[in-house]
All heavy atoms as TSV, in Angstrom:
chain	resi	resn	atom	element	x	y	z
A	1	MET	N	N	15.433	-0.038	-80.540
A	1	MET	CA	C	14.665	-1.025	-81.337
A	1	MET	C	C	13.616	-1.713	-80.450
A	1	MET	O	O	12.461	-1.589	-80.780
A	1	MET	CB	C	15.538	-2.148	-81.975
A	1	MET	CG	C	14.889	-3.319	-82.511
A	1	MET	SD	S	14.189	-2.889	-84.100
A	1	MET	CE	C	13.451	-4.437	-84.456
A	2	ALA	N	N	13.994	-2.164	-79.296
A	2	ALA	CA	C	13.015	-2.822	-78.380
A	2	ALA	C	C	12.030	-1.834	-77.909
A	2	ALA	O	O	10.892	-2.222	-77.642
A	2	ALA	CB	C	13.764	-3.563	-77.287
A	3	GLY	N	N	12.367	-0.608	-77.682
A	3	GLY	CA	C	11.425	0.356	-77.163
A	3	GLY	C	C	10.290	0.716	-78.118
A	3	GLY	O	O	9.245	1.063	-77.768
A	4	THR	N	N	10.601	0.509	-79.426
A	4	THR	CA	C	9.617	0.829	-80.424
A	4	THR	C	C	8.419	-0.226	-80.418
A	4	THR	O	O	7.348	0.077	-80.771
A	4	THR	CB	C	10.148	0.971	-81.818
A	4	THR	OG1	O	10.859	-0.249	-82.175
A	4	THR	CG2	C	11.184	2.118	-81.918
A	5	VAL	N	N	8.810	-1.480	-79.999
A	5	VAL	CA	C	7.785	-2.511	-79.906
A	5	VAL	C	C	6.710	-2.102	-78.874
A	5	VAL	O	O	5.532	-2.260	-79.230
A	5	VAL	CB	C	8.469	-3.850	-79.544
A	5	VAL	CG1	C	7.328	-4.941	-79.288
A	5	VAL	CG2	C	9.423	-4.298	-80.524
A	6	THR	N	N	7.122	-1.598	-77.792
A	6	THR	CA	C	6.148	-1.232	-76.721
A	6	THR	C	C	5.422	0.015	-77.133
A	6	THR	O	O	4.210	0.197	-76.681
A	6	THR	CB	C	6.703	-1.106	-75.409
A	6	THR	OG1	O	7.756	-0.052	-75.452
A	6	THR	CG2	C	7.395	-2.366	-74.933
A	7	ALA	N	N	5.955	0.873	-77.904
A	7	ALA	CA	C	5.247	2.123	-78.315
A	7	ALA	C	C	4.130	1.887	-79.239
A	7	ALA	O	O	3.226	2.760	-79.318
A	7	ALA	CB	C	6.285	3.112	-78.934
A	8	PHE	N	N	4.101	0.754	-79.966
A	8	PHE	CA	C	3.072	0.471	-80.899
A	8	PHE	C	C	1.646	0.402	-80.221
A	8	PHE	O	O	0.713	0.634	-80.916
A	8	PHE	CB	C	3.308	-0.764	-81.722
A	8	PHE	CG	C	4.376	-0.571	-82.726
A	8	PHE	CD1	C	5.464	-1.434	-82.857
A	8	PHE	CD2	C	4.244	0.425	-83.729
A	8	PHE	CE1	C	6.362	-1.342	-83.769
A	8	PHE	CE2	C	5.226	0.589	-84.679
A	8	PHE	CZ	C	6.314	-0.297	-84.746
A	9	SER	N	N	1.671	0.062	-78.965
A	9	SER	CA	C	0.346	-0.036	-78.311
A	9	SER	C	C	-0.441	1.224	-78.288
A	9	SER	O	O	-1.667	1.175	-78.214
A	9	SER	CB	C	0.640	-0.546	-76.851
A	9	SER	OG	O	1.251	0.434	-76.110
A	10	THR	N	N	0.220	2.395	-78.341
A	10	THR	CA	C	-0.518	3.679	-78.192
A	10	THR	C	C	-1.031	3.904	-79.598
A	10	THR	O	O	-1.851	4.868	-79.744
A	10	THR	CB	C	0.401	4.766	-77.777
A	10	THR	OG1	O	1.558	4.889	-78.718
A	10	THR	CG2	C	0.903	4.502	-76.416
A	11	VAL	N	N	-0.663	3.331	-80.658
A	11	VAL	CA	C	-1.162	3.520	-81.973
A	11	VAL	C	C	-2.632	3.002	-82.130
A	11	VAL	O	O	-3.457	3.531	-82.810
A	11	VAL	CB	C	-0.336	2.932	-83.099
A	11	VAL	CG1	C	-0.901	3.005	-84.512
A	11	VAL	CG2	C	1.064	3.551	-83.049
A	12	TRP	N	N	-2.920	1.886	-81.374
A	12	TRP	CA	C	-4.178	1.268	-81.539
A	12	TRP	C	C	-5.277	1.856	-80.652
A	12	TRP	O	O	-6.434	1.610	-80.841
A	12	TRP	CB	C	-4.085	-0.306	-81.346
A	12	TRP	CG	C	-3.260	-0.933	-82.422
A	12	TRP	CD1	C	-3.514	-0.954	-83.795
A	12	TRP	CD2	C	-2.104	-1.767	-82.280
A	12	TRP	NE1	N	-2.618	-1.619	-84.471
A	12	TRP	CE2	C	-1.726	-2.181	-83.561
A	12	TRP	CE3	C	-1.391	-2.175	-81.179
A	12	TRP	CZ2	C	-0.620	-2.881	-83.784
A	12	TRP	CZ3	C	-0.248	-2.978	-81.395
A	12	TRP	CH2	C	0.106	-3.418	-82.687
A	13	THR	N	N	-4.838	2.413	-79.540
A	13	THR	CA	C	-5.872	2.899	-78.653
A	13	THR	C	C	-5.392	4.134	-77.885
A	13	THR	O	O	-4.177	4.390	-77.667
A	13	THR	CB	C	-6.262	1.772	-77.570
A	13	THR	OG1	O	-7.219	2.221	-76.695
A	13	THR	CG2	C	-5.092	1.386	-76.758
A	14	TYR	N	N	-6.360	4.934	-77.493
A	14	TYR	CA	C	-6.099	6.142	-76.665
A	14	TYR	C	C	-6.405	5.827	-75.116
A	14	TYR	O	O	-6.095	6.623	-74.308
A	14	TYR	CB	C	-6.818	7.358	-77.093
A	14	TYR	CG	C	-6.346	7.813	-78.389
A	14	TYR	CD1	C	-7.004	7.531	-79.554
A	14	TYR	CD2	C	-5.080	8.422	-78.522
A	14	TYR	CE1	C	-6.546	8.124	-80.858
A	14	TYR	CE2	C	-4.595	8.912	-79.732
A	14	TYR	CZ	C	-5.276	8.790	-80.898
A	14	TYR	OH	O	-4.809	9.209	-82.073
A	15	ASP	N	N	-6.992	4.670	-74.850
A	15	ASP	CA	C	-7.278	4.317	-73.484
A	15	ASP	C	C	-6.032	3.870	-72.794
A	15	ASP	O	O	-5.279	2.906	-73.223
A	15	ASP	CB	C	-8.226	3.103	-73.471
A	15	ASP	CG	C	-8.590	2.581	-72.076
A	15	ASP	OD1	O	-8.478	3.424	-71.115
A	15	ASP	OD2	O	-9.030	1.511	-71.886
A	16	ILE	N	N	-5.625	4.537	-71.831
A	16	ILE	CA	C	-4.283	4.292	-71.148
A	16	ILE	C	C	-4.193	2.943	-70.478
A	16	ILE	O	O	-3.169	2.313	-70.602
A	16	ILE	CB	C	-4.022	5.444	-70.068
A	16	ILE	CG1	C	-2.557	5.397	-69.592
A	16	ILE	CG2	C	-4.963	5.319	-68.814
A	16	ILE	CD1	C	-1.549	5.678	-70.616
A	17	HIS	N	N	-5.260	2.376	-69.976
A	17	HIS	CA	C	-5.169	1.076	-69.387
A	17	HIS	C	C	-5.009	-0.014	-70.351
A	17	HIS	O	O	-4.276	-1.031	-70.225
A	17	HIS	CB	C	-6.558	0.783	-68.530
A	17	HIS	CG	C	-6.609	1.802	-67.338
A	17	HIS	ND1	N	-5.699	1.731	-66.337
A	17	HIS	CD2	C	-7.507	2.698	-67.129
A	17	HIS	CE1	C	-6.107	2.738	-65.420
A	17	HIS	NE2	N	-7.208	3.317	-65.865
A	18	ARG	N	N	-5.722	0.202	-71.519
A	18	ARG	CA	C	-5.566	-0.841	-72.642
A	18	ARG	C	C	-4.166	-0.686	-73.225
A	18	ARG	O	O	-3.508	-1.660	-73.534
A	18	ARG	CB	C	-6.659	-0.585	-73.683
A	18	ARG	CG	C	-6.546	-1.575	-74.750
A	18	ARG	CD	C	-7.720	-1.490	-75.742
A	18	ARG	NE	N	-8.913	-1.995	-75.075
A	18	ARG	CZ	C	-10.157	-1.989	-75.542
A	18	ARG	NH1	N	-10.281	-1.425	-76.757
A	18	ARG	NH2	N	-11.174	-2.378	-74.881
A	19	ALA	N	N	-3.651	0.552	-73.337
A	19	ALA	CA	C	-2.328	0.664	-73.879
A	19	ALA	C	C	-1.292	0.092	-73.058
A	19	ALA	O	O	-0.331	-0.506	-73.455
A	19	ALA	CB	C	-2.044	2.224	-74.089
A	20	LEU	N	N	-1.445	0.209	-71.596
A	20	LEU	CA	C	-0.502	-0.444	-70.745
A	20	LEU	C	C	-0.563	-1.868	-70.791
A	20	LEU	O	O	0.504	-2.584	-70.878
A	20	LEU	CB	C	-0.794	0.052	-69.316
A	20	LEU	CG	C	0.111	-0.477	-68.237
A	20	LEU	CD1	C	1.549	-0.103	-68.461
A	20	LEU	CD2	C	-0.281	0.021	-66.880
A	21	THR	N	N	-1.715	-2.488	-71.007
A	21	THR	CA	C	-1.821	-3.916	-71.086
A	21	THR	C	C	-1.215	-4.365	-72.467
A	21	THR	O	O	-0.474	-5.391	-72.419
A	21	THR	CB	C	-3.394	-4.363	-71.143
A	21	THR	OG1	O	-3.925	-3.868	-69.895
A	21	THR	CG2	C	-3.466	-5.838	-71.314
A	22	HIS	N	N	-1.455	-3.693	-73.527
A	22	HIS	CA	C	-0.819	-4.063	-74.874
A	22	HIS	C	C	0.713	-3.982	-74.710
A	22	HIS	O	O	1.388	-4.824	-75.148
A	22	HIS	CB	C	-1.337	-3.165	-75.973
A	22	HIS	CG	C	-2.748	-3.459	-76.316
A	22	HIS	ND1	N	-3.455	-2.637	-77.111
A	22	HIS	CD2	C	-3.580	-4.513	-76.104
A	22	HIS	CE1	C	-4.675	-3.190	-77.208
A	22	HIS	NE2	N	-4.747	-4.327	-76.640
A	23	SER	N	N	1.161	-2.862	-74.076
A	23	SER	CA	C	2.597	-2.675	-73.922
A	23	SER	C	C	3.295	-3.775	-73.111
A	23	SER	O	O	4.270	-4.289	-73.472
A	23	SER	CB	C	2.882	-1.296	-73.260
A	23	SER	OG	O	4.232	-1.058	-73.150
A	24	ALA	N	N	2.631	-4.213	-71.986
A	24	ALA	CA	C	3.188	-5.351	-71.230
A	24	ALA	C	C	3.203	-6.641	-72.033
A	24	ALA	O	O	4.168	-7.356	-71.939
A	24	ALA	CB	C	2.342	-5.528	-70.012
A	25	ILE	N	N	2.132	-6.903	-72.777
A	25	ILE	CA	C	2.200	-8.129	-73.615
A	25	ILE	C	C	3.257	-8.080	-74.744
A	25	ILE	O	O	3.978	-8.984	-74.849
A	25	ILE	CB	C	0.701	-8.293	-74.265
A	25	ILE	CG1	C	-0.325	-8.628	-73.150
A	25	ILE	CG2	C	0.841	-9.409	-75.341
A	25	ILE	CD1	C	-1.683	-8.622	-73.633
A	26	PHE	N	N	3.354	-6.953	-75.371
A	26	PHE	CA	C	4.348	-6.852	-76.418
A	26	PHE	C	C	5.721	-6.894	-75.818
A	26	PHE	O	O	6.634	-7.457	-76.464
A	26	PHE	CB	C	4.211	-5.572	-77.210
A	26	PHE	CG	C	2.924	-5.531	-78.161
A	26	PHE	CD1	C	2.128	-4.407	-78.249
A	26	PHE	CD2	C	2.563	-6.624	-78.792
A	26	PHE	CE1	C	1.024	-4.286	-79.017
A	26	PHE	CE2	C	1.462	-6.624	-79.563
A	26	PHE	CZ	C	0.689	-5.490	-79.758
A	27	THR	N	N	5.887	-6.299	-74.682
A	27	THR	CA	C	7.205	-6.389	-74.070
A	27	THR	C	C	7.591	-7.833	-73.673
A	27	THR	O	O	8.690	-8.245	-73.885
A	27	THR	CB	C	7.252	-5.491	-72.794
A	27	THR	OG1	O	7.037	-4.119	-73.174
A	27	THR	CG2	C	8.612	-5.549	-72.105
A	28	GLY	N	N	6.645	-8.552	-73.136
A	28	GLY	CA	C	6.811	-9.895	-72.742
A	28	GLY	C	C	7.233	-10.790	-73.962
A	28	GLY	O	O	8.183	-11.522	-73.917
A	29	LEU	N	N	6.543	-10.521	-74.979
A	29	LEU	CA	C	6.813	-11.314	-76.297
A	29	LEU	C	C	8.194	-10.890	-76.781
A	29	LEU	O	O	8.872	-11.839	-77.247
A	29	LEU	CB	C	5.735	-11.119	-77.289
A	29	LEU	CG	C	4.320	-11.611	-76.975
A	29	LEU	CD1	C	3.350	-11.183	-78.065
A	29	LEU	CD2	C	4.409	-13.227	-77.020
A	30	ALA	N	N	8.478	-9.651	-76.753
A	30	ALA	CA	C	9.712	-9.245	-77.373
A	30	ALA	C	C	10.922	-9.875	-76.408
A	30	ALA	O	O	11.992	-10.291	-77.003
A	30	ALA	CB	C	9.847	-7.694	-77.321
A	31	LEU	N	N	10.730	-9.856	-75.166
A	31	LEU	CA	C	11.758	-10.497	-74.245
A	31	LEU	C	C	11.959	-11.941	-74.510
A	31	LEU	O	O	13.061	-12.450	-74.636
A	31	LEU	CB	C	11.367	-10.323	-72.707
A	31	LEU	CG	C	11.577	-8.861	-72.242
A	31	LEU	CD1	C	10.806	-8.731	-70.866
A	31	LEU	CD2	C	12.976	-8.549	-72.180
A	32	LEU	N	N	10.851	-12.700	-74.694
A	32	LEU	CA	C	10.965	-14.075	-75.053
A	32	LEU	C	C	11.694	-14.318	-76.385
A	32	LEU	O	O	12.539	-15.178	-76.557
A	32	LEU	CB	C	9.521	-14.631	-75.240
A	32	LEU	CG	C	8.788	-14.936	-73.860
A	32	LEU	CD1	C	7.366	-15.350	-74.105
A	32	LEU	CD2	C	9.467	-16.123	-73.149
A	33	VAL	N	N	11.378	-13.490	-77.416
A	33	VAL	CA	C	11.901	-13.641	-78.693
A	33	VAL	C	C	13.410	-13.387	-78.774
A	33	VAL	O	O	14.236	-14.072	-79.205
A	33	VAL	CB	C	11.218	-12.838	-79.769
A	33	VAL	CG1	C	12.009	-12.737	-81.084
A	33	VAL	CG2	C	9.884	-13.388	-80.041
A	34	PHE	N	N	13.764	-12.207	-78.083
A	34	PHE	CA	C	15.148	-11.811	-78.024
A	34	PHE	C	C	15.994	-12.756	-77.226
A	34	PHE	O	O	17.143	-13.044	-77.514
A	34	PHE	CB	C	15.307	-10.358	-77.431
A	34	PHE	CG	C	14.807	-9.264	-78.335
A	34	PHE	CD1	C	14.094	-8.266	-77.845
A	34	PHE	CD2	C	15.029	-9.359	-79.764
A	34	PHE	CE1	C	13.621	-7.198	-78.668
A	34	PHE	CE2	C	14.587	-8.319	-80.549
A	34	PHE	CZ	C	13.902	-7.307	-80.019
A	35	GLY	N	N	15.384	-13.318	-76.174
A	35	GLY	CA	C	16.092	-14.291	-75.330
A	35	GLY	C	C	16.349	-15.582	-76.038
A	35	GLY	O	O	17.387	-16.167	-76.011
A	36	ALA	N	N	15.319	-16.012	-76.828
A	36	ALA	CA	C	15.374	-17.285	-77.685
A	36	ALA	C	C	16.484	-16.991	-78.761
A	36	ALA	O	O	17.297	-17.926	-78.919
A	36	ALA	CB	C	14.116	-17.582	-78.310
A	37	VAL	N	N	16.541	-15.921	-79.326
A	37	VAL	CA	C	17.568	-15.681	-80.380
A	37	VAL	C	C	19.016	-15.656	-79.727
A	37	VAL	O	O	19.894	-16.213	-80.265
A	37	VAL	CB	C	17.316	-14.297	-81.054
A	37	VAL	CG1	C	18.501	-13.827	-82.074
A	37	VAL	CG2	C	16.018	-14.347	-81.942
A	38	LYS	N	N	19.119	-15.000	-78.529
A	38	LYS	CA	C	20.351	-14.958	-77.817
A	38	LYS	C	C	20.724	-16.461	-77.518
A	38	LYS	O	O	21.965	-16.805	-77.641
A	38	LYS	CB	C	20.176	-14.215	-76.552
A	38	LYS	CG	C	21.431	-14.338	-75.613
A	38	LYS	CD	C	21.120	-13.748	-74.281
A	38	LYS	CE	C	20.289	-14.837	-73.565
A	38	LYS	NZ	N	20.221	-14.650	-72.101
A	39	GLY	N	N	19.878	-17.256	-77.064
A	39	GLY	CA	C	20.190	-18.693	-76.789
A	39	GLY	C	C	20.607	-19.441	-77.992
A	39	GLY	O	O	21.592	-20.178	-77.925
A	40	ARG	N	N	19.912	-19.227	-79.097
A	40	ARG	CA	C	20.267	-19.913	-80.349
A	40	ARG	C	C	21.732	-19.467	-80.704
A	40	ARG	O	O	22.455	-20.371	-81.189
A	40	ARG	CB	C	19.302	-19.630	-81.402
A	40	ARG	CG	C	19.484	-20.509	-82.656
A	40	ARG	CD	C	18.268	-20.352	-83.483
A	40	ARG	NE	N	18.426	-20.879	-84.765
A	40	ARG	CZ	C	18.229	-22.182	-85.065
A	40	ARG	NH1	N	17.818	-22.945	-84.141
A	40	ARG	NH2	N	18.423	-22.605	-86.248
A	41	LEU	N	N	22.073	-18.240	-80.622
A	41	LEU	CA	C	23.409	-17.740	-81.044
A	41	LEU	C	C	24.488	-18.162	-80.118
A	41	LEU	O	O	25.656	-18.258	-80.537
A	41	LEU	CB	C	23.333	-16.169	-81.147
A	41	LEU	CG	C	22.470	-15.658	-82.307
A	41	LEU	CD1	C	22.423	-14.138	-82.241
A	41	LEU	CD2	C	22.911	-16.087	-83.662
A	42	THR	N	N	24.112	-18.438	-78.845
A	42	THR	CA	C	25.155	-18.806	-77.816
A	42	THR	C	C	25.114	-20.218	-77.577
A	42	THR	O	O	25.971	-20.691	-76.723
A	42	THR	CB	C	24.925	-18.031	-76.580
A	42	THR	OG1	O	23.631	-18.361	-76.068
A	42	THR	CG2	C	25.092	-16.535	-76.760
A	43	GLY	N	N	24.386	-21.030	-78.259
A	43	GLY	CA	C	24.370	-22.462	-77.986
A	43	GLY	C	C	23.545	-22.976	-76.844
A	43	GLY	O	O	23.682	-24.143	-76.435
A	44	VAL	N	N	22.803	-22.145	-76.286
A	44	VAL	CA	C	21.959	-22.483	-75.080
A	44	VAL	C	C	20.546	-22.847	-75.668
A	44	VAL	O	O	20.128	-22.346	-76.676
A	44	VAL	CB	C	21.838	-21.335	-74.041
A	44	VAL	CG1	C	20.948	-21.610	-72.865
A	44	VAL	CG2	C	23.273	-20.964	-73.574
A	45	ASP	N	N	19.820	-23.686	-74.889
A	45	ASP	CA	C	18.508	-24.040	-75.295
A	45	ASP	C	C	17.621	-22.715	-75.464
A	45	ASP	O	O	17.547	-21.905	-74.531
A	45	ASP	CB	C	17.818	-24.897	-74.273
A	45	ASP	CG	C	16.307	-25.242	-74.530
A	45	ASP	OD1	O	16.099	-25.426	-75.783
A	45	ASP	OD2	O	15.563	-25.329	-73.648
A	46	PRO	N	N	17.023	-22.436	-76.710
A	46	PRO	CA	C	16.356	-21.229	-76.941
A	46	PRO	C	C	15.110	-21.040	-75.919
A	46	PRO	O	O	14.964	-19.859	-75.489
A	46	PRO	CB	C	15.902	-21.366	-78.382
A	46	PRO	CG	C	16.854	-22.261	-78.957
A	46	PRO	CD	C	17.175	-23.230	-77.898
A	47	LEU	N	N	14.477	-22.039	-75.626
A	47	LEU	CA	C	13.315	-21.919	-74.658
A	47	LEU	C	C	13.838	-21.383	-73.244
A	47	LEU	O	O	13.205	-20.501	-72.725
A	47	LEU	CB	C	12.539	-23.221	-74.610
A	47	LEU	CG	C	11.327	-23.185	-73.639
A	47	LEU	CD1	C	10.347	-22.081	-74.133
A	47	LEU	CD2	C	10.743	-24.521	-73.567
A	48	LYS	N	N	14.857	-22.059	-72.806
A	48	LYS	CA	C	15.438	-21.774	-71.532
A	48	LYS	C	C	15.886	-20.389	-71.547
A	48	LYS	O	O	15.603	-19.580	-70.570
A	48	LYS	CB	C	16.501	-22.679	-71.188
A	48	LYS	CG	C	17.149	-22.408	-69.801
A	48	LYS	CD	C	18.264	-23.377	-69.466
A	48	LYS	CE	C	18.866	-23.120	-68.191
A	48	LYS	NZ	N	19.965	-23.972	-67.713
A	49	ALA	N	N	16.586	-19.933	-72.536
A	49	ALA	CA	C	17.092	-18.622	-72.635
A	49	ALA	C	C	15.979	-17.573	-72.770
A	49	ALA	O	O	16.147	-16.489	-72.113
A	49	ALA	CB	C	18.116	-18.387	-73.825
A	50	GLY	N	N	14.992	-17.846	-73.519
A	50	GLY	CA	C	13.941	-16.988	-73.658
A	50	GLY	C	C	13.111	-16.803	-72.419
A	50	GLY	O	O	12.774	-15.641	-71.992
A	51	LEU	N	N	12.916	-17.888	-71.648
A	51	LEU	CA	C	12.227	-17.731	-70.345
A	51	LEU	C	C	13.067	-16.935	-69.291
A	51	LEU	O	O	12.503	-16.198	-68.573
A	51	LEU	CB	C	11.866	-19.079	-69.805
A	51	LEU	CG	C	10.761	-19.813	-70.553
A	51	LEU	CD1	C	10.627	-21.236	-70.108
A	51	LEU	CD2	C	9.495	-19.046	-70.496
A	52	GLN	N	N	14.342	-17.237	-69.314
A	52	GLN	CA	C	15.255	-16.521	-68.425
A	52	GLN	C	C	15.181	-14.984	-68.718
A	52	GLN	O	O	15.122	-14.133	-67.763
A	52	GLN	CB	C	16.714	-16.986	-68.518
A	52	GLN	CG	C	16.963	-18.333	-67.873
A	52	GLN	CD	C	18.416	-18.706	-68.041
A	52	GLN	OE1	O	18.990	-18.370	-69.041
A	52	GLN	NE2	N	18.771	-19.697	-67.191
A	53	THR	N	N	15.321	-14.610	-69.934
A	53	THR	CA	C	15.191	-13.240	-70.417
A	53	THR	C	C	13.899	-12.618	-69.941
A	53	THR	O	O	13.820	-11.453	-69.511
A	53	THR	CB	C	15.533	-12.947	-71.806
A	53	THR	OG1	O	16.844	-13.632	-72.149
A	53	THR	CG2	C	15.476	-11.551	-72.216
A	54	PHE	N	N	12.805	-13.382	-70.201
A	54	PHE	CA	C	11.480	-12.996	-69.781
A	54	PHE	C	C	11.365	-12.614	-68.315
A	54	PHE	O	O	10.816	-11.628	-67.890
A	54	PHE	CB	C	10.484	-13.982	-70.272
A	54	PHE	CG	C	9.070	-13.708	-69.851
A	54	PHE	CD1	C	8.335	-12.776	-70.607
A	54	PHE	CD2	C	8.460	-14.366	-68.728
A	54	PHE	CE1	C	6.994	-12.474	-70.218
A	54	PHE	CE2	C	7.107	-14.025	-68.363
A	54	PHE	CZ	C	6.439	-13.178	-69.113
A	55	VAL	N	N	11.868	-13.590	-67.534
A	55	VAL	CA	C	11.734	-13.375	-66.087
A	55	VAL	C	C	12.614	-12.159	-65.527
A	55	VAL	O	O	12.112	-11.304	-64.795
A	55	VAL	CB	C	12.140	-14.619	-65.375
A	55	VAL	CG1	C	12.284	-14.430	-63.851
A	55	VAL	CG2	C	11.107	-15.821	-65.582
A	56	VAL	N	N	13.778	-12.222	-66.050
A	56	VAL	CA	C	14.756	-11.078	-65.583
A	56	VAL	C	C	14.105	-9.743	-66.022
A	56	VAL	O	O	14.176	-8.771	-65.255
A	56	VAL	CB	C	16.195	-11.345	-66.083
A	56	VAL	CG1	C	17.081	-10.051	-65.817
A	56	VAL	CG2	C	16.778	-12.537	-65.404
A	57	GLY	N	N	13.742	-9.648	-67.323
A	57	GLY	CA	C	13.202	-8.423	-67.774
A	57	GLY	C	C	11.914	-8.102	-67.121
A	57	GLY	O	O	11.569	-6.890	-66.788
A	58	GLY	N	N	11.042	-9.011	-66.823
A	58	GLY	CA	C	9.883	-8.742	-66.063
A	58	GLY	C	C	10.021	-8.197	-64.690
A	58	GLY	O	O	9.402	-7.282	-64.233
A	59	LEU	N	N	11.070	-8.829	-63.972
A	59	LEU	CA	C	11.422	-8.337	-62.631
A	59	LEU	C	C	11.955	-6.960	-62.714
A	59	LEU	O	O	11.590	-6.073	-61.818
A	59	LEU	CB	C	12.430	-9.265	-62.008
A	59	LEU	CG	C	11.866	-10.640	-61.590
A	59	LEU	CD1	C	12.978	-11.563	-61.094
A	59	LEU	CD2	C	10.767	-10.467	-60.513
A	60	ALA	N	N	12.710	-6.633	-63.674
A	60	ALA	CA	C	13.322	-5.339	-63.946
A	60	ALA	C	C	12.186	-4.253	-64.180
A	60	ALA	O	O	12.187	-3.149	-63.585
A	60	ALA	CB	C	14.352	-5.296	-64.983
A	61	ALA	N	N	11.243	-4.659	-64.948
A	61	ALA	CA	C	10.107	-3.680	-65.257
A	61	ALA	C	C	9.246	-3.546	-64.080
A	61	ALA	O	O	8.843	-2.420	-63.817
A	61	ALA	CB	C	9.323	-4.342	-66.427
A	62	GLY	N	N	9.004	-4.592	-63.366
A	62	GLY	CA	C	8.271	-4.373	-62.118
A	62	GLY	C	C	8.877	-3.593	-60.997
A	62	GLY	O	O	8.257	-2.794	-60.452
A	63	ALA	N	N	10.209	-3.755	-60.912
A	63	ALA	CA	C	10.978	-2.892	-59.990
A	63	ALA	C	C	10.959	-1.367	-60.474
A	63	ALA	O	O	10.726	-0.506	-59.642
A	63	ALA	CB	C	12.352	-3.356	-59.831
A	64	ALA	N	N	11.102	-1.250	-61.696
A	64	ALA	CA	C	11.050	0.177	-62.292
A	64	ALA	C	C	9.657	0.760	-62.085
A	64	ALA	O	O	9.526	1.949	-61.702
A	64	ALA	CB	C	11.444	0.157	-63.797
A	65	PHE	N	N	8.620	0.033	-62.334
A	65	PHE	CA	C	7.246	0.513	-62.050
A	65	PHE	C	C	7.062	0.911	-60.666
A	65	PHE	O	O	6.438	1.932	-60.374
A	65	PHE	CB	C	6.255	-0.564	-62.645
A	65	PHE	CG	C	4.886	-0.067	-62.644
A	65	PHE	CD1	C	4.411	0.679	-63.803
A	65	PHE	CD2	C	4.034	-0.307	-61.619
A	65	PHE	CE1	C	3.141	1.086	-63.941
A	65	PHE	CE2	C	2.642	0.176	-61.683
A	65	PHE	CZ	C	2.262	0.891	-62.827
A	66	TYR	N	N	7.460	0.011	-59.791
A	66	TYR	CA	C	7.355	0.314	-58.322
A	66	TYR	C	C	8.080	1.540	-57.933
A	66	TYR	O	O	7.559	2.328	-57.256
A	66	TYR	CB	C	7.801	-0.969	-57.553
A	66	TYR	CG	C	7.879	-0.625	-56.059
A	66	TYR	CD1	C	6.604	-0.540	-55.295
A	66	TYR	CD2	C	9.057	-0.500	-55.323
A	66	TYR	CE1	C	6.683	-0.329	-54.009
A	66	TYR	CE2	C	9.110	-0.238	-53.963
A	66	TYR	CZ	C	7.926	-0.159	-53.289
A	66	TYR	OH	O	7.921	0.141	-51.980
A	67	LEU	N	N	9.303	1.639	-58.350
A	67	LEU	CA	C	10.115	2.862	-58.043
A	67	LEU	C	C	9.499	4.098	-58.527
A	67	LEU	O	O	9.434	5.178	-57.823
A	67	LEU	CB	C	11.539	2.718	-58.434
A	67	LEU	CG	C	12.486	1.734	-57.684
A	67	LEU	CD1	C	13.821	1.500	-58.347
A	67	LEU	CD2	C	12.610	2.253	-56.245
A	68	ALA	N	N	8.997	4.063	-59.726
A	68	ALA	CA	C	8.307	5.229	-60.374
A	68	ALA	C	C	7.027	5.670	-59.527
A	68	ALA	O	O	6.802	6.802	-59.355
A	68	ALA	CB	C	7.979	4.929	-61.792
A	69	SER	N	N	6.380	4.665	-58.934
A	69	SER	CA	C	5.201	4.918	-58.241
A	69	SER	C	C	5.555	5.576	-56.933
A	69	SER	O	O	4.796	6.426	-56.394
A	69	SER	CB	C	4.438	3.703	-58.022
A	69	SER	OG	O	5.095	2.846	-57.011
A	70	LEU	N	N	6.787	5.387	-56.392
A	70	LEU	CA	C	7.138	5.984	-55.238
A	70	LEU	C	C	7.452	7.530	-55.470
A	70	LEU	O	O	7.167	8.330	-54.470
A	70	LEU	CB	C	8.435	5.343	-54.621
A	70	LEU	CG	C	8.335	3.925	-54.099
A	70	LEU	CD1	C	9.769	3.504	-53.689
A	70	LEU	CD2	C	7.387	3.806	-52.946
A	71	PHE	N	N	7.839	7.798	-56.624
A	71	PHE	CA	C	8.117	9.275	-56.891
A	71	PHE	C	C	6.969	9.957	-57.667
A	71	PHE	O	O	7.056	11.176	-57.927
A	71	PHE	CB	C	9.391	9.395	-57.797
A	71	PHE	CG	C	10.625	8.856	-57.092
A	71	PHE	CD1	C	11.154	7.572	-57.418
A	71	PHE	CD2	C	11.218	9.563	-56.081
A	71	PHE	CE1	C	12.305	7.157	-56.803
A	71	PHE	CE2	C	12.358	9.082	-55.458
A	71	PHE	CZ	C	12.947	7.876	-55.722
A	72	GLY	N	N	6.000	9.150	-57.978
A	72	GLY	CA	C	4.852	9.659	-58.817
A	72	GLY	C	C	4.018	10.676	-58.268
A	72	GLY	O	O	3.280	11.397	-58.771
């Protein structure tokens, strides 16, 4: 489900740089929303949970991007 959110960026443009930017924005928004929902369901402040998920997901994406560049 979450992977389809980032795939939508390629529908709007064929420019790879623009698609990557859109993908990063959509991924960040999805992480915030999913984290906030998780927080609401677990009784944690939704803003705090959303930001935590955003930061952890962003760090994981950055690490994956870096590792991929090493093998690229």
